C-alpha positions in Angstrom: -11.4 -1.1 0.1 -12.2 -1.5 -3.6 -15.6 -3.1 -2.8 -16.5 -0.4 -0.3 -15.8 2.4 -2.8 -17.6 0.7 -5.7 -20.6 0.0 -3.5 -21.0 3.7 -2.8 -23.3 4.1 -5.8 -24.4 7.6 -4.8 -20.8 8.7 -5.6 -18.5 8.4 -8.6 -15.4 6.6 -7.5 -12.0 6.3 -9.3 -9.7 3.7 -7.9 -6.0 3.4 -8.8 -6.6 6.2 -11.4 -4.2 8.9 -12.2 -5.2 12.5 -11.7 -3.6 15.9 -11.8 -1.1 16.1 -9.0 -0.7 12.9 -7.1 2.9 13.6 -6.0 2.3 11.8 -2.7 1.1 8.6 -4.2 3.8 8.6 -6.9 6.6 9.5 -4.4 5.7 7.2 -1.5 3.6 4.4 -3.0 5.8 1.5 -4.0 3.4 -1.5 -4.3 6.1 -3.9 -5.5 8.0 -3.2 -2.2 4.7 -3.6 -0.3 4.6 0.1 0.5 1.2 1.5 -0.3 -0.4 4.9 -0.3 -3.9 6.3 -0.1 -4.9 9.6 -1.4 -8.5 10.6 -1.1 -10.0 13.7 -2.7 -13.5 14.9 -2.1 -15.4 17.4 -4.2 -17.2 20.2 -2.5 -20.5 18.7 -3.5 -20.0 15.7 -1.1 -21.0 17.8 1.9 -22.1 21.2 0.8 -23.9 23.3 -1.9 -21.7 24.2 -4.8 -23.1 27.7 -5.1 -23.3 30.7 -2.9 -23.8 30.7 0.1 -22.2 27.2 0.0 -24.4 25.9 2.8 -23.6 22.7 4.6 -25.7 19.8 3.3 -26.4 17.5 6.3 -27.9 14.5 4.3 -24.9 14.5 2.0 -22.4 14.9 4.8 -24.1 12.1 6.8 -23.9 9.8 3.8 -20.2 10.7 3.2 -19.4 10.3 6.9 -20.7 6.7 6.8 -18.7 5.9 3.7 -15.5 7.3 5.2 -16.2 5.4 8.4 -16.5 2.2 6.4 -13.2 2.8 4.6 -11.4 3.5 7.8 -12.8 0.5 9.5 -11.7 -1.7 6.6 -8.2 -0.3 6.8 -8.1 -0.8 10.6 -9.2 -4.4 10.0 -6.4 -5.0 7.5 -3.9 -3.5 10.0 -5.2 -5.5 13.0 -5.1 -8.7 11.0 -1.5 -8.0 9.8 -2.4 -7.7 6.1 -1.1 -4.1 6.2 1.3 -2.3 8.3 0.2 1.1 9.6 2.4 3.7 8.1 1.5 4.2 4.5 -1.4 2.2 2.9 -2.5 1.8 -0.8 -5.1 3.0 -3.2 -6.2 6.3 -4.7 -9.9 6.9 -4.2 -11.4 10.0 -5.5 -15.1 10.6 -4.6 -17.4 12.8 -6.5 -21.0 13.2 -5.3 -23.9 12.5 -7.6 -26.9 14.7 -7.0 -29.1 13.4 -4.3 -32.8 12.9 -5.1 -34.9 15.7 -3.6 -37.1 14.8 -0.7 
């Protein structure tokens, strides 16, 4: 998970960081008891314009879709191999989009 998020250089990623809110991760995540939690937050800029008319940005959304797919596949692998149990799983990953180069 950590490597996948860090490899997404087109995004700014914060792992295991505290942020405003976070009730779910603090309430349910108990890593010392092997109970982990994931909370992912995405900014509007990851898949759409941040100004009116807030249009859907297909290249950004496609890029994000691939990143999220990789994260879910990695989690599935950890569950399938018995490393994690599927109920609540661990890491806070906030993703903020960097501006894409114009084409």
